[in-house]
matplotlib code that plots the C-alpha trace (Angstrom):
import matplotlib.pyplot as plt

x = [0.0, 1.3, 1.2, -0.4, -2.5, -5.9, -4.0, -3.5, -6.8, -8.4, -6.2, -7.2, -11.0, -10.6, -8.6, -11.0, -14.1, -12.8, -11.8, -15.5, -16.3, -14.4, -15.7, -19.4, -19.5, -21.3, -20.4, -17.4, -19.3, -22.1, -18.5, -16.4, -18.6, -19.8, -16.4, -14.8, -17.1, -16.4, -12.6, -11.9, -11.9, -15.6, -18.0, -17.2, -13.6, -15.0, -18.2, -15.4, -12.8, -15.0, -16.9, -13.4, -12.8, -15.7, -15.3, -11.6, -13.1, -16.5, -14.1, -12.1, -15.0, -16.6, -14.1, -14.3, -18.4, -19.6, -20.5, -23.2, -24.6, -28.9, -28.5, -32.4, -32.5, -29.1, -30.2, -33.5, -32.0, -29.2, -31.5, -33.8, -30.2, -29.1, -31.8, -31.3, -27.9, -27.5, -30.6, -27.5, -25.2, -27.1, -27.5, -23.7, -22.9, -25.6, -25.1, -26.7, -23.7, -25.0, -28.5, -26.4, -24.7, -28.3, -29.6, -26.5, -26.3, -30.5, -29.9, -27.1, -29.2, -32.2, -30.0, -28.0, -31.1, -33.4, -29.8, -29.5, -33.5, -34.1, -38.0, -39.5, -40.4, -42.8, -41.6, -41.9, -41.6, -42.5, -40.0, -40.9, -40.3, -36.0, -37.2, -38.2, -35.2, -32.8, -34.3, -33.4, -30.2, -29.1, -29.9, -28.3, -25.5, -24.4, -24.9, -23.3, -22.5, -25.1, -26.5, -26.2, -29.2, -31.5, -30.1, -30.1, -33.4, -34.4, -32.5, -34.2, -37.5, -36.4, -35.1, -31.6, -29.9, -27.1, -24.2, -25.4, -26.5, -22.9, -22.4, -25.7, -24.6, -21.1, -22.7, -24.5, -22.1, -19.4, -21.5, -23.1, -20.1, -18.3, -21.3, -21.1, -17.9, -17.7, -20.4, -18.1, -15.4, -17.8, -19.2, -16.0, -15.4, -12.5, -9.6, -5.7, -7.1, -9.3, -6.7, -3.7, -6.3, -6.9, -3.4, -2.5, -5.5, -4.0, -2.1, -4.4, -7.2, -4.8, -3.8, -7.5, -8.9, -5.8, -7.1, -10.8, -10.9, -9.5, -11.8, -14.7, -13.6, -13.5, -15.5, -18.9, -20.4, -23.9, -21.7, -19.1, -21.8, -24.0, -20.8, -20.4, -24.4, -24.0, -20.6, -22.4, -25.7, -23.1, -21.2, -24.1, -25.5, -22.4, -22.3, -26.0, -25.2, -22.0, -23.9, -27.4, -25.3, -21.9]
y = [0.0, 3.5, 6.6, 9.2, 11.9, 9.8, 8.5, 11.6, 12.7, 9.7, 10.3, 13.7, 13.1, 10.1, 13.2, 15.6, 13.4, 11.3, 14.5, 15.4, 12.1, 12.4, 15.9, 14.8, 11.1, 10.6, 12.0, 10.5, 8.1, 11.2, 13.6, 10.4, 8.8, 11.2, 12.7, 9.2, 8.1, 11.3, 10.2, 7.2, 4.5, 4.4, 3.0, -0.8, 0.4, 3.5, 1.1, -1.2, 1.1, 3.8, 0.6, -0.6, 3.4, 3.9, 0.6, 1.7, 5.2, 3.6, 1.2, 4.0, 6.5, 3.7, 2.5, 6.1, 6.1, 2.4, 3.2, 5.3, 3.4, 2.8, -0.8, -1.2, 0.9, -0.3, -3.8, -3.2, -1.3, -4.1, -6.6, -4.7, -3.9, -7.1, -8.3, -5.2, -5.3, -8.0, -6.2, -3.0, -5.7, -6.6, -2.8, -2.4, -5.3, -4.6, -2.8, 0.4, 2.7, 5.6, 4.9, 4.6, 7.7, 9.8, 8.0, 8.9, 12.4, 12.7, 11.1, 13.4, 16.2, 15.3, 14.5, 17.8, 20.1, 18.4, 19.3, 23.0, 23.7, 21.2, 20.7, 20.0, 16.1, 14.6, 12.1, 8.0, 6.4, 2.6, 0.5, -1.2, 1.8, 0.8, -1.9, 0.2, 3.1, 0.1, -1.9, 1.2, 1.9, -1.5, -1.3, 2.5, 0.6, -1.8, 0.0, 3.2, 3.0, 5.6, 4.3, 7.1, 9.8, 6.8, 6.5, 10.4, 10.8, 7.8, 9.1, 12.6, 11.4, 9.1, 12.6, 10.6, 13.2, 14.7, 13.1, 9.8, 10.7, 10.7, 6.6, 5.6, 6.1, 4.7, 1.1, 1.4, 1.6, -0.3, -3.7, -3.2, -1.9, -5.4, -7.1, -4.8, -5.5, -9.0, -8.5, -6.7, -9.9, -12.4, -10.8, -10.1, -6.2, -6.7, -6.2, -5.2, -1.2, -1.1, -3.1, -0.6, 2.5, 1.5, 1.0, 4.1, 5.4, 4.7, 7.1, 9.9, 8.3, 8.4, 12.6, 12.9, 12.0, 13.4, 16.9, 15.8, 15.2, 18.9, 20.9, 19.0, 21.0, 24.3, 24.4, 25.7, 23.1, 24.8, 27.3, 24.6, 21.9, 24.4, 24.4, 21.4, 20.5, 23.3, 21.8, 18.4, 19.9, 21.5, 18.3, 16.1, 18.7, 18.2, 14.4, 14.6, 16.9, 14.8, 11.8, 13.2, 15.2, 12.8]
z = [0.2, -0.7, 1.1, -1.3, -1.2, -0.9, 2.2, 3.8, 2.4, 4.4, 7.4, 8.1, 7.8, 10.3, 12.5, 12.6, 12.9, 15.7, 17.3, 17.5, 18.8, 21.5, 22.5, 22.2, 22.9, 19.0, 15.2, 14.0, 11.3, 10.7, 9.4, 8.3, 6.2, 3.8, 3.4, 2.6, 0.4, -1.5, -2.2, -4.1, -1.4, -1.3, 0.5, 0.7, 2.4, 4.0, 6.5, 8.0, 8.5, 10.3, 11.9, 13.4, 14.5, 16.3, 18.1, 19.7, 20.9, 21.9, 24.2, 25.5, 26.4, 27.9, 30.6, 32.2, 32.0, 32.6, 36.0, 35.3, 32.1, 32.2, 31.2, 31.1, 28.1, 26.3, 26.2, 24.4, 21.7, 21.6, 21.1, 18.6, 16.9, 15.9, 13.6, 11.8, 11.0, 8.7, 6.2, 6.7, 4.9, 2.3, 1.3, 1.8, 0.0, -2.7, -6.0, -4.2, -3.9, -5.1, -3.1, -0.1, -1.0, -1.4, 1.7, 3.9, 3.1, 3.3, 6.8, 7.6, 6.7, 8.5, 11.8, 11.7, 11.2, 13.8, 16.2, 15.1, 15.6, 18.7, 18.7, 21.4, 21.1, 23.2, 26.2, 26.1, 29.3, 27.9, 27.7, 24.3, 22.5, 22.5, 20.3, 16.8, 17.7, 17.9, 14.8, 12.6, 14.3, 13.7, 9.5, 9.2, 11.4, 9.2, 5.9, 6.9, 10.7, 10.8, 13.9, 16.3, 14.8, 16.1, 19.5, 20.1, 19.2, 21.8, 24.6, 23.9, 24.3, 26.8, 28.7, 29.2, 32.2, 30.3, 32.6, 31.2, 28.1, 26.9, 28.7, 27.7, 24.4, 24.7, 26.5, 23.1, 20.6, 21.8, 21.7, 18.6, 16.8, 17.7, 15.8, 13.4, 12.5, 13.1, 10.5, 7.8, 8.5, 7.0, 4.7, 3.4, 3.5, 6.0, 2.7, 2.9, 1.8, 5.5, 7.4, 5.9, 7.0, 10.1, 11.3, 10.4, 11.9, 15.5, 16.5, 15.6, 17.6, 20.5, 19.7, 19.1, 22.7, 24.0, 22.5, 22.6, 26.5, 26.9, 24.5, 26.3, 29.9, 28.1, 25.1, 25.8, 23.7, 22.8, 20.2, 19.1, 18.5, 16.5, 14.4, 13.8, 12.6, 10.2, 8.4, 8.6, 6.8, 3.5, 3.9, 3.6, 0.8, -1.0, -0.7, -2.3, -5.5, -6.4, -6.4, -8.3, -10.7, -11.2]

ax = plt.figure().add_subplot(projection="3d")
ax.plot(x, y, z, "-o")
ax.set_aspect("equal")
plt.show()
C-alpha cells in the first residue's frame, strides 16, 4: 500500500471525525462517512474502516463512564439492533452504492437540522419504544455506520439525564459496533486497504482523544456543536449533489 494523496486525505478526515467523537461522545461516522464516500476509497472500504475506529473510541470512552450506564434501556436497544444489522449489510454489499450515498446524505442533513433546531419532542416512558429505534439503528449501522441518530433521538425522548447521555451512547455503541464489524468480516469487507488505513489511523486516535478530553472541558458546547451541525448540513448537501450529478 502506498502513502499517497488519497491516504493523507483519509487520515485527515479520520482525525477530524474522531476529534468530534472525543468531544461529544458521538458524531465521528456522521462526519467521516460522507467525506470518505467522496474519496476514491468508496463506501465498501469506508464503512468497515469507520466501524473499527468507532469501536476503539467507544471502548476508551466506556472505560471511564461505564458505572453510570442505564442497562435497562441499553439491552433493549441492542436486542433490536442485532436483527437489523444483516439487512444493513445487504444494502452495503449490493449494487446500491449511489443509492446508499443519497440515503446517507439525507440522514446526515435531517439529523443535523434536528440538532440545530431542537424541536420539542414528546416524552415516552414505555420501554418497548427502544425496539423500533434499535432496529432502525441496526440497519443504518450495518450499512453506513450511522446508528447514532436513532439512538440520540431515542435518548432525547426518554429524557436521559445529561450526565448519563454520553455514557449510555457508549454503552450501546461498543457492543453494537462489535457485532457490526463481525458482520463486515463475515461479509468479506475486511480487505488489505481497510487494515492499512486502520493501522495508520491508530496514532491519530490517541491524539484526538487527548485533545478531545481537554476541549470537552473548555469549549461551550452550545456554540461548538452548532457549528459542527451546520458543517454537516453542507457536507451532506455536497455528497447528495455529487452523487446525483456525477
